N, C-alpha and C positions, 0 to 999 in steps of 0.2 A: 367423514373422511376416512378412506380406507387405510389401513395400517398393516404391516407386517408384525406379528406378535410372536415372540418366543412364548412357549405355551407353558407358563407358570400356573399353578394351581392358585386360583383367586377366591376371596370370600364370596359365598353366595347366601341368598336367603334360605330359609328353612323349606319355604315353598318350592322355590326352585330345586332345591336338593331332592325333595321328595319326588317332583315331578321327573327329574332326571333319573332317580333310583327305579321309579316305576316304569320308565321307558326302558332302561336296561334289562329290567326283569322280564318285560314283555318281549324284548328283542331276543333275549338269551334263551327263553323258554323253548326248547325243540319240540318240533312236532313229532309223532310218532314216526319210527324209522320206515315204516311201509309207506308213509307218504311223502317221503324225500325222493327228489330225483339224485341222479348221481353226482351232479355239482353241488347240490346242498349238502349231500353226506360227505363230500370232500371238504367242505368248509367247517362242517361241525367237527370232523375228525382233526382238521388243522387247528382249530381253536382248542379243542381238548389236548391237542399235543403240546401247544406252546404256552397255554395260559398258566400251568403250574410253575413255569419258570419266570413269569413277570411278576415283580415285586412292587409293593407301594413304598415310596420313599418319604420320610417325614424328617425335616430338618429344623434345628434352632440357630438362630443368628446370634444369639446371646448365651454364654455359658449358664448353665443352670436353669434356663428357661425351659417352657413347655414346646416339644417338637410339634410342628404343624404339618399337615400334607402339602407336598410341594411338587411331586412327580412320580416317575416310575423308572424302573430298571429292568434289565434282562440278565437273568443268570447265565454266564457263559462258561463257567467251570464249577464242578461239584465242590471244590475246595473253597468256595466263598467268593469268587470273582464275579463282579457285576459291572455291566456298562450302562452309563446313563448319559444325560446332556450335562455340558459343563456348567450351563446356566441353573441347573436345578441344585447344584451343590456349592456354587462358587462362593457364596458369602456364608456357608454353615459352619458353625463351631462344633456342632454334634449332627451325627447322621444316625437314623434308625431305619431298618428295612423290616417289612412285614411280607411274609408269603401268604399265597392264597390258603395254604394248609393251616394258617393261624400261628405258625412260628414267627417270633420276632426276635431281633438281635441288632447290636450296634454295628456300625461300619466305618471304615476310615477311606478317606480319599487319598489313593496311592498315586494318582496321576491325573493331570487335566491338561486339555488343549483347547483353549479358547478359540484358536483360529478355525477349528472344525466343529466347535460345541459339543466335545465329547469328553467324558470323564470316566474313570475306573475306580470303583469301590472294591473293598476286601471286608467282608463281614465275618464275624466270628463263628456263624452257623456253619455246619459241614453236611456231607451227604445230601447236597440239594439237587433238585431237578435241574436239567440243563437244556436250554434252547440251542436248536442246531442252525447254523448258518446256511443260508442259501446264496444264489448268485443273482444280484440285481441286473447284471449284464444280459441275462436271459429272458427279463421282463420285456413284455410287449404291450403297447397302449390298448386299453380294453380289458386286460387280464383282471380277474378278481383278486381282491386283496382284503385282509382284515387288520384293524388296528386294535392292539389290545393295551390297556393301560388303566390308570387310575383318575379318570377325569373328576374335578371338583372335589376329590377325597371321598365320594360316595361310595367307593368299592370298584373292585375290578370289573371292567366293561369291555365287551367286544363290539366293534362296529364294522359294517362291511362297506365296500366300495370297489373301486376299479383303479387301474393305473391311468391316471389322466394325461400325464406327459413323462418324459425323462430327460435327463441332464438339463435340468433348470439351472441356470448360472446367472451371475451378476444381479441377484436379487437384493444384495446389500445386507444380507442377514449374517453370513460368515465370511471370513477371508477366502477360505478354500470351499467352493460350492459345486455340487453336481447332483442336485437334489431329485428325488422322485417325487412327483406330484400326484396326490390322490384325492377323491372326494369322499373317502371314508370318513366319518365324522370324528375329528380331532379337536379336543378342547382343553383348556387349561388344566394340567394335571397328567395329560397323556405324555409329556415329555420325558423322553428316555425309554419309553415303552417298546413295543414290538410291531413292525409292519410285516405282515406274514403272508405267503402265498398259499396257494390251495394244496400244496404238498407239506404244510405244516413247518415251513422253513422260514427263518427270520431274514427278510431281504432289504430291510431298512429300519432306522431308528427315528420316530417322529421327532421333530425338533421345532417347527414354526408352522403358524398358520397365517393366511391373508384374511383380515377381517375388520370390519368397522368398530367392533366393540369388544373384542376378545373371544366371541363365541365362533362356533363353526359355521362357514357358510359354503362348505364343500371345496375349500382351497388350502389343503395340507401339504407340508413339505417334510420328506423324510431323508436322511443321510444314507446314501447306499451302503449295503452290506460290506462290499469290498474295501470301501474306505474306513468304515468302522473298524474291520478286522485289523488292517494296518495300523490304525492309530491305537487300538487296545493292545496290540502286541507291543508296540514302542512304550506305552506307558506302564505296562506290566514289568518290562525288563528295565527301563531307565527312567521312568517318571516323567518324561517329556518326549516330543517328537523332533528329531533332528531333521533339519531341511536345507537344501541349499539355497544360496541368497546371492543376488547380483548386485542390488542397490540403485535401483532406478524407479522412477514413476514414469508410467507410458500411457498414451491414449491410442485408440483405434485409428489407424491410418487408412482412412477411407479415401475413395476416389474424389469426392467433394473436397476433402482436406488437402489432397495431392494438387488439385487445380489451383486451390487458394495459394499454396506455398510454391506453386509452379515447379513440382517435382514429379517424375515419372512415378505412376502407380502401380508398384510391384507386390503389394501386400505388405504384411508385416505389423509393427507397432512403431509409433513415433515417440522418442524419448523427450519427456518434458522436464523431467529433473534427474540429476544425478547426485546421489547422496555422498557428501564429503567422506574420504577415507575409505569408501566401499570398494569391492572388487571392481565395479564399473568405473569408478574414479581413477583406480590404479592403472587401468589400461586405457585411460584418457577418453571414455566415451563422452559424447558431447549432447547437449540439449540440441534437438533437431536431427539427430542421428535417427535412422529408420532400421530398427532390428528385423531382419527377416528370417532368420534361423538361428538356433541355438543347439550345439551338439548334434547337428544333422537334421533336427525336427523344425520343419517350417513353422512359423508362428502366426496363428490366425487372429489373435485377440491378446488384450492386456491380461485377461483372465487365463488364457492358454499359456501365455509366457510364464505367469506366475507358477501355474502347475508343473510346466516342463523344467524350470529351474529348480523347484522344491524337490524334484525326483532325484536331482544330482547330488552326489556325496560332497559334502564340504572338503576342499583341498583337491577335488577332481579338475582336470584341466578340459576345457571344452572350447571348440571353435564357435565364433559368432560371425555370421556374415550379415553385413549392414551396408547401408547406402549413406554417404555424407556428401552433401550438395549434389546429389544425383550420381556420385561415383560409387562403384562397387568396391567394398573392402572386406577382408577377413582378419579378425583379431582372435587371440586366444586369451581365455580369462581363467584364473584359478578361482574356482567357485568359493565363496565364503559360507560361513555357517549363519543361517537366517537367525537373527536376534529373536530371543523369547519376549512374547508380549509383557509390557511394562518395563522393558529395557530400552537403551538408547543405543543407536537410532531407532526411530519408529519401526516396528516389524512389518508393516503394512505395505512396504514397498516390495517390488519384484526382486 
């Protein structure tokens, strides 16, 4: 059965490890420059540009225990700031990072955002090489990409592929999803590494794969650079991400559902649950209401509503247009602050 895997490092046999290492060496060994076409040269240069800033992360779940390889990270500031995946360090009591140049140091988790699977570390090492961010919004399907990370703990490895798809949502991996899909080989241990374009810019952070057994079958998913930068900035300054919150559960309001409910199909989402004492409850939104727009933005899906509301500032007032029993209404809501994971009420609501 196929599954979506968060790409933790997993134990592997020595034979598999050696095979992977040999494959990595064969893949990374460059041909003479005179035999390289311009696209090949650009990928070689891109790898050389970013690889020094991609670290291996080792964590220990028990104080005093031995650190084991679990993932990768990308240095985003020379003063020791590193971005990785939340799931790489979520249970760690101790974190160590190793640079490709051989330097090693301890790191502290300064902030984490489970809803996007991102975390920020601060290491005691300084004068570090830094990766530069690119724009995932400029990507096109078919464009070449590199994935740089530390799969299975064998050492830094570069794999190549293309952009397979953009804006993958509703995969059930994270609360907030807008993944870049790639066929570049991504395996356990690549989590938190770099997805790189041919200009040597980081356009994504690998986070998950679709797999039968945890190995790569060419279906990898990376968090886009713009979202990663936004979350990293918030985690650096306040240790968490502040988001707007309405307090409803919704489902897609499809034409078929509209026919069943004998309501006009005007688009939007159908409210299925209103969280008690939430902003939605305070303005008396009802189960069965169809939310058509929030803050002037037409709502296309439950995931879109989640994104639109999250972008609003807590305390901001925003108009909501809706239909109740087929009648058009406009109400105004004072946006709440989205509860952080692990708090009550559950934060997974819109």
